[in-house]
N, CA, C and O atoms as a GROMACS GRO file, in nm:
protein
  460
    1MET      N    1  -5.319  -1.086  -0.495
    1MET     CA    2  -5.394  -1.195  -0.573
    1MET      C    3  -5.470  -1.166  -0.696
    1MET      O    4  -5.547  -1.072  -0.713
    2LYS      N    5  -5.438  -1.260  -0.780
    2LYS     CA    6  -5.499  -1.265  -0.898
    2LYS      C    7  -5.582  -1.393  -0.924
    2LYS      O    8  -5.548  -1.495  -0.865
    3GLU      N    9  -5.698  -1.396  -1.015
    3GLU     CA   10  -5.766  -1.501  -1.054
    3GLU      C   11  -5.756  -1.538  -1.201
    3GLU      O   12  -5.813  -1.455  -1.272
    4ILE      N   13  -5.693  -1.649  -1.272
    4ILE     CA   14  -5.692  -1.650  -1.400
    4ILE      C   15  -5.783  -1.745  -1.442
    4ILE      O   16  -5.815  -1.839  -1.369
    5LYS      N   17  -5.833  -1.727  -1.565
    5LYS     CA   18  -5.981  -1.829  -1.604
    5LYS      C   19  -5.921  -1.867  -1.778
    5LYS      O   20  -5.886  -1.778  -1.855
    6ALA      N   21  -5.920  -1.957  -1.798
    6ALA     CA   22  -5.875  -1.998  -1.900
    6ALA      C   23  -5.970  -2.090  -1.954
    6ALA      O   24  -6.008  -2.189  -1.890
    7TYR      N   25  -6.019  -2.056  -2.091
    7TYR     CA   26  -6.111  -2.111  -2.181
    7TYR      C   27  -6.040  -2.204  -2.285
    7TYR      O   28  -5.978  -2.153  -2.379
    8VAL      N   29  -6.048  -2.341  -2.269
    8VAL     CA   30  -5.941  -2.419  -2.320
    8VAL      C   31  -6.048  -2.540  -2.423
    8VAL      O   32  -6.168  -2.550  -2.395
    9HIS      N   33  -5.996  -2.610  -2.519
    9HIS     CA   34  -6.083  -2.708  -2.544
    9HIS      C   35  -6.050  -2.850  -2.488
    9HIS      O   36  -5.937  -2.898  -2.480
   10ASN      N   37  -6.180  -2.916  -2.448
   10ASN     CA   38  -6.158  -3.043  -2.388
   10ASN      C   39  -6.046  -3.116  -2.372
   10ASN      O   40  -5.991  -3.132  -2.263
   11HIS      N   41  -5.992  -3.182  -2.520
   11HIS     CA   42  -5.897  -3.230  -2.539
   11HIS      C   43  -5.790  -3.190  -2.509
   11HIS      O   44  -5.705  -3.279  -2.514
   12ARG      N   45  -5.745  -3.067  -2.471
   12ARG     CA   46  -5.614  -3.006  -2.395
   12ARG      C   47  -5.627  -3.010  -2.266
   12ARG      O   48  -5.521  -3.028  -2.207
   13ILE      N   49  -5.735  -2.996  -2.194
   13ILE     CA   50  -5.740  -2.978  -2.053
   13ILE      C   51  -5.641  -3.079  -1.969
   13ILE      O   52  -5.583  -3.042  -1.867
   14PRO      N   53  -5.630  -3.202  -2.019
   14PRO     CA   54  -5.561  -3.295  -1.898
   14PRO      C   55  -5.372  -3.224  -1.915
   14PRO      O   56  -5.288  -3.205  -1.827
   15ASP      N   57  -5.366  -3.202  -2.059
   15ASP     CA   58  -5.233  -3.137  -2.096
   15ASP      C   59  -5.184  -3.025  -1.977
   15ASP      O   60  -5.091  -3.024  -1.896
   16VAL      N   61  -5.291  -2.933  -2.008
   16VAL     CA   62  -5.302  -2.793  -1.903
   16VAL      C   63  -5.264  -2.817  -1.754
   16VAL      O   64  -5.181  -2.752  -1.691
   17ILE      N   65  -5.331  -2.911  -1.712
   17ILE     CA   66  -5.334  -2.941  -1.567
   17ILE      C   67  -5.194  -3.008  -1.555
   17ILE      O   68  -5.114  -2.970  -1.470
   18ARG      N   69  -5.166  -3.106  -1.640
   18ARG     CA   70  -5.002  -3.176  -1.592
   18ARG      C   71  -4.939  -3.077  -1.605
   18ARG      O   72  -4.889  -3.037  -1.500
   19ALA      N   73  -4.917  -3.007  -1.708
   19ALA     CA   74  -4.809  -2.877  -1.698
   19ALA      C   75  -4.835  -2.763  -1.604
   19ALA      O   76  -4.745  -2.680  -1.614
   20LEU      N   77  -4.923  -2.733  -1.520
   20LEU     CA   78  -4.932  -2.661  -1.424
   20LEU      C   79  -4.871  -2.746  -1.289
   20LEU      O   80  -4.841  -2.692  -1.182
   21LYS      N   81  -4.862  -2.864  -1.315
   21LYS     CA   82  -4.848  -2.935  -1.138
   21LYS      C   83  -4.701  -2.958  -1.190
   21LYS      O   84  -4.609  -2.920  -1.118
   22GLU      N   85  -4.677  -3.008  -1.290
   22GLU     CA   86  -4.496  -3.042  -1.331
   22GLU      C   87  -4.429  -2.886  -1.314
   22GLU      O   88  -4.310  -2.884  -1.282
   23SER      N   89  -4.488  -2.773  -1.330
   23SER     CA   90  -4.420  -2.667  -1.353
   23SER      C   91  -4.392  -2.635  -1.172
   23SER      O   92  -4.362  -2.520  -1.138
   24GLY      N   93  -4.400  -2.702  -1.110
   24GLY     CA   94  -4.399  -2.653  -0.957
   24GLY      C   95  -4.460  -2.545  -0.886
   24GLY      O   96  -4.447  -2.516  -0.767
   25GLN      N   97  -4.528  -2.488  -0.974
   25GLN     CA   98  -4.632  -2.327  -0.947
   25GLN      C   99  -4.775  -2.378  -0.900
   25GLN      O  100  -4.827  -2.315  -0.808
   26CYS      N  101  -4.823  -2.455  -0.939
   26CYS     CA  102  -4.956  -2.546  -0.892
   26CYS      C  103  -4.918  -2.654  -0.781
   26CYS      O  104  -4.854  -2.748  -0.827
   27ASN      N  105  -4.938  -2.658  -0.671
   27ASN     CA  106  -4.952  -2.775  -0.591
   27ASN      C  107  -5.061  -2.767  -0.485
   27ASN      O  108  -5.162  -2.696  -0.486
   28LEU      N  109  -5.024  -2.848  -0.401
   28LEU     CA  110  -5.188  -2.881  -0.289
   28LEU      C  111  -5.139  -2.801  -0.192
   28LEU      O  112  -5.217  -2.798  -0.097
   29ASP      N  113  -5.034  -2.728  -0.176
   29ASP     CA  114  -5.010  -2.650  -0.086
   29ASP      C  115  -5.066  -2.495  -0.078
   29ASP      O  116  -4.990  -2.420  -0.138
   30PRO      N  117  -5.147  -2.447  -0.037
   30PRO     CA  118  -5.194  -2.322  -0.081
   30PRO      C  119  -5.090  -2.167  -0.034
   30PRO      O  120  -5.088  -2.050  -0.072
   31ALA      N  121  -5.037  -2.224   0.037
   31ALA     CA  122  -4.894  -2.100   0.086
   31ALA      C  123  -4.777  -2.121  -0.036
   31ALA      O  124  -4.699  -2.026  -0.043
   32LYS      N  125  -4.762  -2.193  -0.102
   32LYS     CA  126  -4.643  -2.213  -0.190
   32LYS      C  127  -4.687  -2.206  -0.367
   32LYS      O  128  -4.606  -2.218  -0.458
   33GLY      N  129  -4.820  -2.186  -0.382
   33GLY     CA  130  -4.839  -2.179  -0.527
   33GLY      C  131  -4.957  -2.131  -0.546
   33GLY      O  132  -5.008  -2.058  -0.461
   34CYS      N  133  -5.025  -2.166  -0.670
   34CYS     CA  134  -5.194  -2.137  -0.723
   34CYS      C  135  -5.266  -2.264  -0.612
   34CYS      O  136  -5.227  -2.370  -0.563
   35ARG      N  137  -5.381  -2.188  -0.609
   35ARG     CA  138  -5.458  -2.254  -0.558
   35ARG      C  139  -5.611  -2.264  -0.587
   35ARG      O  140  -5.655  -2.167  -0.649
   36ASN      N  141  -5.699  -2.359  -0.556
   36ASN     CA  142  -5.819  -2.339  -0.594
   36ASN      C  143  -5.864  -2.376  -0.750
   36ASN      O  144  -5.960  -2.342  -0.820
   37LEU      N  145  -5.736  -2.470  -0.774
   37LEU     CA  146  -5.731  -2.508  -0.945
   37LEU      C  147  -5.888  -2.576  -0.968
   37LEU      O  148  -5.914  -2.671  -0.896
   38SER      N  149  -5.967  -2.541  -1.042
   38SER     CA  150  -6.088  -2.630  -1.090
   38SER      C  151  -6.108  -2.600  -1.203
   38SER      O  152  -6.083  -2.488  -1.248
   39VAL      N  153  -6.163  -2.711  -1.279
   39VAL     CA  154  -6.197  -2.715  -1.415
   39VAL      C  155  -6.356  -2.720  -1.398
   39VAL      O  156  -6.408  -2.776  -1.302
   40ILE      N  157  -6.444  -2.645  -1.515
   40ILE     CA  158  -6.589  -2.649  -1.502
   40ILE      C  159  -6.614  -2.685  -1.661
   40ILE      O  160  -6.560  -2.626  -1.755
   41GLY      N  161  -6.706  -2.792  -1.672
   41GLY     CA  162  -6.745  -2.769  -1.859
   41GLY      C  163  -6.840  -2.659  -1.868
   41GLY      O  164  -6.921  -2.618  -1.785
   42VAL      N  165  -6.813  -2.616  -1.994
   42VAL     CA  166  -6.898  -2.486  -2.045
   42VAL      C  167  -6.924  -2.545  -2.199
   42VAL      O  168  -6.868  -2.641  -2.252
   43ARG      N  169  -7.017  -2.464  -2.249
   43ARG     CA  170  -7.048  -2.462  -2.409
   43ARG      C  171  -7.002  -2.365  -2.454
   43ARG      O  172  -7.029  -2.271  -2.380
   44SER      N  173  -6.924  -2.325  -2.567
   44SER     CA  174  -6.881  -2.244  -2.631
   44SER      C  175  -6.916  -2.220  -2.799
   44SER      O  176  -6.946  -2.313  -2.875
   45LEU      N  177  -6.907  -2.109  -2.830
   45LEU     CA  178  -6.913  -2.066  -2.969
   45LEU      C  179  -6.790  -2.057  -3.037
   45LEU      O  180  -6.790  -1.983  -3.135
   46LEU      N  181  -6.678  -2.117  -3.006
   46LEU     CA  182  -6.556  -2.098  -3.034
   46LEU      C  183  -6.571  -2.205  -3.159
   46LEU      O  184  -6.667  -2.281  -3.172
   47ALA      N  185  -6.474  -2.198  -3.237
   47ALA     CA  186  -6.473  -2.263  -3.375
   47ALA      C  187  -6.402  -2.410  -3.337
   47ALA      O  188  -6.296  -2.404  -3.274
   48PRO      N  189  -6.451  -2.525  -3.369
   48PRO     CA  190  -6.440  -2.679  -3.358
   48PRO      C  191  -6.304  -2.685  -3.397
   48PRO      O  192  -6.260  -2.620  -3.492
   49VAL      N  193  -6.216  -2.784  -3.306
   49VAL     CA  194  -6.089  -2.822  -3.392
   49VAL      C  195  -6.138  -2.918  -3.506
   49VAL      O  196  -6.077  -2.922  -3.613
   50ASP      N  197  -6.245  -2.993  -3.482
   50ASP     CA  198  -6.308  -3.099  -3.600
   50ASP      C  199  -6.414  -3.104  -3.596
   50ASP      O  200  -6.465  -3.026  -3.514
   51ALA      N  201  -6.502  -3.185  -3.670
   51ALA     CA  202  -6.653  -3.182  -3.646
   51ALA      C  203  -6.687  -3.292  -3.540
   51ALA      O  204  -6.802  -3.323  -3.510
   52GLN      N  205  -6.586  -3.343  -3.492
   52GLN     CA  206  -6.655  -3.424  -3.361
   52GLN      C  207  -6.668  -3.325  -3.264
   52GLN      O  208  -6.748  -3.358  -3.176
   53GLU      N  209  -6.606  -3.190  -3.248
   53GLU     CA  210  -6.639  -3.125  -3.160
   53GLU      C  211  -6.772  -3.036  -3.158
   53GLU      O  212  -6.817  -2.975  -3.062
   54ARG      N  213  -6.818  -3.042  -3.269
   54ARG     CA  214  -6.943  -2.946  -3.292
   54ARG      C  215  -7.067  -3.039  -3.237
   54ARG      O  216  -7.072  -3.162  -3.235
   55HIS      N  217  -7.167  -2.944  -3.192
   55HIS     CA  218  -7.278  -2.994  -3.154
   55HIS      C  219  -7.382  -2.869  -3.213
   55HIS      O  220  -7.365  -2.769  -3.283
   56TYR      N  221  -7.488  -2.925  -3.151
   56TYR     CA  222  -7.624  -2.810  -3.173
   56TYR      C  223  -7.696  -2.810  -3.044
   56TYR      O  224  -7.777  -2.891  -2.997
   57ALA      N  225  -7.635  -2.669  -2.986
   57ALA     CA  226  -7.771  -2.654  -2.866
   57ALA      C  227  -7.896  -2.570  -2.920
   57ALA      O  228  -7.907  -2.455  -2.962
   58VAL      N  229  -7.989  -2.680  -2.901
   58VAL     CA  230  -8.143  -2.641  -2.921
   58VAL      C  231  -8.175  -2.493  -2.835
   58VAL      O  232  -8.227  -2.386  -2.865
   59ASP      N  233  -8.121  -2.544  -2.728
   59ASP     CA  234  -8.180  -2.400  -2.624
   59ASP      C  235  -8.096  -2.264  -2.673
   59ASP      O  236  -8.146  -2.154  -2.648
   60LEU      N  237  -8.006  -2.270  -2.723
   60LEU     CA  238  -7.911  -2.130  -2.777
   60LEU      C  239  -7.949  -2.093  -2.936
   60LEU      O  240  -7.950  -1.986  -2.996
   61ALA      N  241  -7.985  -2.248  -2.980
   61ALA     CA  242  -8.046  -2.227  -3.142
   61ALA      C  243  -7.909  -2.186  -3.199
   61ALA      O  244  -7.913  -2.124  -3.305
   62GLU      N  245  -7.777  -2.214  -3.138
   62GLU     CA  246  -7.641  -2.234  -3.206
   62GLU      C  247  -7.547  -2.349  -3.233
   62GLU      O  248  -7.562  -2.437  -3.149
   63GLU      N  249  -7.466  -2.374  -3.314
   63GLU     CA  250  -7.376  -2.443  -3.294
   63GLU      C  251  -7.259  -2.427  -3.160
   63GLU      O  252  -7.210  -2.321  -3.120
   64VAL      N  253  -7.238  -2.546  -3.115
   64VAL     CA  254  -7.121  -2.490  -2.984
   64VAL      C  255  -7.045  -2.603  -2.976
   64VAL      O  256  -7.081  -2.707  -3.032
   65ILE      N  257  -6.940  -2.595  -2.909
   65ILE     CA  258  -6.832  -2.695  -2.864
   65ILE      C  259  -6.840  -2.687  -2.701
   65ILE      O  260  -6.873  -2.587  -2.637
   66ASN      N  261  -6.800  -2.830  -2.642
   66ASN     CA  262  -6.795  -2.831  -2.513
   66ASN      C  263  -6.664  -2.813  -2.480
   66ASN      O  264  -6.579  -2.881  -2.537
   67GLU      N  265  -6.627  -2.711  -2.377
   67GLU     CA  266  -6.500  -2.690  -2.356
   67GLU      C  267  -6.488  -2.689  -2.216
   67GLU      O  268  -6.594  -2.714  -2.159
   68SER      N  269  -6.373  -2.664  -2.130
   68SER     CA  270  -6.346  -2.621  -2.022
   68SER      C  271  -6.308  -2.512  -1.994
   68SER      O  272  -6.236  -2.451  -2.073
   69ARG      N  273  -6.348  -2.455  -1.866
   69ARG     CA  274  -6.295  -2.320  -1.776
   69ARG      C  275  -6.236  -2.378  -1.668
   69ARG      O  276  -6.281  -2.441  -1.572
   70LEU      N  277  -6.100  -2.339  -1.709
   70LEU     CA  278  -6.022  -2.378  -1.595
   70LEU      C  279  -5.990  -2.247  -1.512
   70LEU      O  280  -5.979  -2.138  -1.568
   71GLU      N  281  -5.978  -2.262  -1.394
   71GLU     CA  282  -6.001  -2.135  -1.305
   71GLU      C  283  -5.905  -2.158  -1.187
   71GLU      O  284  -5.909  -2.266  -1.130
   72LEU      N  285  -5.808  -2.052  -1.142
   72LEU     CA  286  -5.707  -2.080  -1.018
   72LEU      C  287  -5.688  -1.952  -0.967
   72LEU      O  288  -5.719  -1.853  -1.032
   73ILE      N  289  -5.636  -1.945  -0.847
   73ILE     CA  290  -5.599  -1.816  -0.756
   73ILE      C  291  -5.455  -1.818  -0.769
   73ILE      O  292  -5.417  -1.934  -0.790
   74CYS      N  293  -5.380  -1.752  -0.765
   74CYS     CA  294  -5.255  -1.706  -0.758
   74CYS      C  295  -5.176  -1.604  -0.721
   74CYS      O  296  -5.244  -1.502  -0.716
   75GLU      N  297  -5.081  -1.588  -0.696
   75GLU     CA  298  -5.010  -1.435  -0.634
   75GLU      C  299  -4.930  -1.392  -0.742
   75GLU      O  300  -4.860  -1.460  -0.816
   76ASP      N  301  -4.953  -1.235  -0.742
   76ASP     CA  302  -4.912  -1.162  -0.849
   76ASP      C  303  -4.790  -1.195  -0.936
   76ASP      O  304  -4.793  -1.206  -1.058
   77HIS      N  305  -4.706  -1.207  -0.877
   77HIS     CA  306  -4.587  -1.255  -0.935
   77HIS      C  307  -4.558  -1.371  -1.013
   77HIS      O  308  -4.452  -1.387  -1.073
   78GLN      N  309  -4.675  -1.472  -1.011
   78GLN     CA  310  -4.718  -1.586  -1.084
   78GLN      C  311  -4.758  -1.566  -1.206
   78GLN      O  312  -4.729  -1.637  -1.301
   79VAL      N  313  -4.815  -1.487  -1.209
   79VAL     CA  314  -4.926  -1.453  -1.338
   79VAL      C  315  -4.852  -1.488  -1.479
   79VAL      O  316  -4.883  -1.583  -1.550
   80ASP      N  317  -4.767  -1.410  -1.501
   80ASP     CA  318  -4.702  -1.432  -1.626
   80ASP      C  319  -4.682  -1.561  -1.658
   80ASP      O  320  -4.735  -1.611  -1.757
   81GLU      N  321  -4.589  -1.637  -1.564
   81GLU     CA  322  -4.545  -1.764  -1.618
   81GLU      C  323  -4.646  -1.883  -1.613
   81GLU      O  324  -4.614  -1.988  -1.668
   82LEU      N  325  -4.766  -1.872  -1.548
   82LEU     CA  326  -4.894  -1.977  -1.527
   82LEU      C  327  -4.942  -1.939  -1.665
   82LEU      O  328  -4.945  -2.023  -1.755
   83MET      N  329  -4.986  -1.792  -1.688
   83MET     CA  330  -5.057  -1.778  -1.837
   83MET      C  331  -4.936  -1.839  -1.945
   83MET      O  332  -4.978  -1.904  -2.041
   84ASP      N  333  -4.825  -1.823  -1.937
   84ASP     CA  334  -4.745  -1.896  -2.046
   84ASP      C  335  -4.757  -2.056  -2.057
   84ASP      O  336  -4.767  -2.118  -2.163
   85ILE      N  337  -4.754  -2.116  -1.918
   85ILE     CA  338  -4.793  -2.259  -1.930
   85ILE      C  339  -4.910  -2.297  -1.965
   85ILE      O  340  -4.906  -2.413  -2.005
   86ILE      N  341  -5.015  -2.251  -1.969
   86ILE     CA  342  -5.149  -2.269  -1.993
   86ILE      C  343  -5.159  -2.236  -2.122
   86ILE      O  344  -5.233  -2.310  -2.187
   87GLY      N  345  -5.097  -2.126  -2.194
   87GLY     CA  346  -5.088  -2.112  -2.306
   87GLY      C  347  -5.049  -2.195  -2.424
   87GLY      O  348  -5.115  -2.212  -2.527
   88ARG      N  349  -4.917  -2.252  -2.389
   88ARG     CA  350  -4.832  -2.339  -2.445
   88ARG      C  351  -4.929  -2.446  -2.433
   88ARG      O  352  -4.992  -2.472  -2.535
   89ALA      N  353  -4.958  -2.526  -2.312
   89ALA     CA  354  -5.048  -2.639  -2.338
   89ALA      C  355  -5.165  -2.646  -2.356
   89ALA      O  356  -5.210  -2.760  -2.339
   90ALA      N  357  -5.254  -2.550  -2.392
   90ALA     CA  358  -5.356  -2.531  -2.427
   90ALA      C  359  -5.380  -2.544  -2.604
   90ALA      O  360  -5.488  -2.572  -2.656
   91ARG      N  361  -5.238  -2.513  -2.687
   91ARG     CA  362  -5.276  -2.479  -2.816
   91ARG      C  363  -5.316  -2.613  -2.896
   91ARG      O  364  -5.315  -2.729  -2.855
   92THR      N  365  -5.353  -2.557  -3.031
   92THR     CA  366  -5.464  -2.674  -3.060
   92THR      C  367  -5.398  -2.661  -3.235
   92THR      O  368  -5.444  -2.733  -3.324
   93GLY      N  369  -5.310  -2.581  -3.254
   93GLY     CA  370  -5.276  -2.541  -3.396
   93GLY      C  371  -5.356  -2.436  -3.479
   93GLY      O  372  -5.314  -2.377  -3.579
   94GLN      N  373  -5.508  -2.420  -3.406
   94GLN     CA  374  -5.569  -2.296  -3.446
   94GLN      C  375  -5.527  -2.156  -3.415
   94GLN      O  376  -5.461  -2.123  -3.317
   95ALA      N  377  -5.568  -2.082  -3.503
   95ALA     CA  378  -5.519  -1.935  -3.491
   95ALA      C  379  -5.594  -1.865  -3.363
   95ALA      O  380  -5.549  -1.764  -3.311
   96GLU      N  381  -5.723  -1.934  -3.314
   96GLU     CA  382  -5.773  -1.886  -3.187
   96GLU      C  383  -5.825  -2.021  -3.115
   96GLU      O  384  -5.928  -2.076  -3.153
   97ALA      N  385  -5.753  -2.067  -3.014
   97ALA     CA  386  -5.817  -2.226  -2.938
   97ALA      C  387  -5.848  -2.182  -2.818
   97ALA      O  388  -5.833  -2.264  -2.727
   98GLY      N  389  -5.902  -2.038  -2.780
   98GLY     CA  390  -5.962  -2.026  -2.648
   98GLY      C  391  -5.850  -1.897  -2.616
   98GLY      O  392  -5.759  -1.850  -2.684
   99TRP      N  393  -5.903  -1.865  -2.475
   99TRP     CA  394  -5.875  -1.745  -2.424
   99TRP      C  395  -5.818  -1.771  -2.268
   99TRP      O  396  -5.844  -1.870  -2.199
  100ILE      N  397  -5.739  -1.665  -2.234
  100ILE     CA  398  -5.704  -1.654  -2.098
  100ILE      C  399  -5.726  -1.559  -2.043
  100ILE      O  400  -5.692  -1.464  -2.112
  101TYR      N  401  -5.786  -1.515  -1.910
  101TYR     CA  402  -5.817  -1.402  -1.853
  101TYR      C  403  -5.761  -1.424  -1.690
  101TYR      O  404  -5.760  -1.520  -1.613
  102VAL      N  405  -5.706  -1.259  -1.682
  102VAL     CA  406  -5.664  -1.238  -1.551
  102VAL      C  407  -5.735  -1.124  -1.469
  102VAL      O  408  -5.742  -1.010  -1.515
  103THR      N  409  -5.787  -1.159  -1.346
  103THR     CA  410  -5.850  -1.057  -1.284
  103THR      C  411  -5.790  -1.020  -1.150
  103THR      O  412  -5.707  -1.098  -1.105
  104ASP      N  413  -5.821  -0.915  -1.083
  104ASP     CA  414  -5.743  -0.889  -0.985
  104ASP      C  415  -5.855  -0.940  -0.848
  104ASP      O  416  -5.978  -0.931  -0.850
  105ILE      N  417  -5.778  -0.988  -0.744
  105ILE     CA  418  -5.893  -1.043  -0.606
  105ILE      C  419  -5.859  -0.900  -0.517
  105ILE      O  420  -5.752  -0.848  -0.484
  106ILE      N  421  -5.996  -0.865  -0.496
  106ILE     CA  422  -6.002  -0.742  -0.392
  106ILE      C  423  -5.960  -0.804  -0.246
  106ILE      O  424  -5.874  -0.756  -0.171
  107LYS      N  425  -6.028  -0.906  -0.225
  107LYS     CA  426  -6.034  -0.974  -0.100
  107LYS      C  427  -6.061  -1.130  -0.079
  107LYS      O  428  -6.130  -1.204  -0.150
  108ALA      N  429  -6.002  -1.155   0.014
  108ALA     CA  430  -6.008  -1.343   0.025
  108ALA      C  431  -5.994  -1.361   0.162
  108ALA      O  432  -5.896  -1.324   0.227
  109ILE      N  433  -6.121  -1.433   0.218
  109ILE     CA  434  -6.100  -1.496   0.333
  109ILE      C  435  -6.130  -1.648   0.353
  109ILE      O  436  -6.232  -1.696   0.305
  110PRO      N  437  -6.036  -1.728   0.428
  110PRO     CA  438  -6.077  -1.875   0.456
  110PRO      C  439  -6.195  -1.909   0.486
  110PRO      O  440  -6.251  -1.822   0.551
  111VAL      N  441  -6.279  -2.032   0.459
  111VAL     CA  442  -6.422  -2.060   0.521
  111VAL      C  443  -6.361  -2.098   0.660
  111VAL      O  444  -6.258  -2.166   0.664
  112ALA      N  445  -6.409  -2.066   0.748
  112ALA     CA  446  -6.368  -2.126   0.911
  112ALA      C  447  -6.421  -2.255   0.916
  112ALA      O  448  -6.531  -2.276   0.864
  113GLY      N  449  -6.355  -2.345   0.973
  113GLY     CA  450  -6.392  -2.498   1.015
  113GLY      C  451  -6.502  -2.466   1.135
  113GLY      O  452  -6.544  -2.359   1.179
  114ARG      N  453  -6.529  -2.591   1.165
  114ARG     CA  454  -6.633  -2.591   1.235
  114ARG      C  455  -6.557  -2.578   1.396
  114ARG      O  456  -6.450  -2.633   1.421
  115PRO      N  457  -6.644  -2.483   1.513
  115PRO     CA  458  -6.585  -2.457   1.638
  115PRO      C  459  -6.556  -2.577   1.711
  115PRO      O  460  -6.505  -2.570   1.822
   0.00000   0.00000   0.00000
């Protein structure tokens, strides 16, 4: 199993999620595709697409943008296709519009329900 994390501009995340679902690779059945699809808001030092994305973070003393970190778990054979789907849907026209990372999952166990 693998974990994919993608850092994507906020305005692109709805298209990324839609593309993943429409691909048939990500659905609600954990036995048939990627699972644990989640989106977390993060602050990034990535270059903004436009001036409206730009914010100054006083606590960081830096200009930042608000972006989304998409996370999902998938089977090894799905990685290349999922990365391609995410990459195409996340494009902004900039030379660098985010990053996609893949890591190995060493072990995974379900959280058991109530006895």
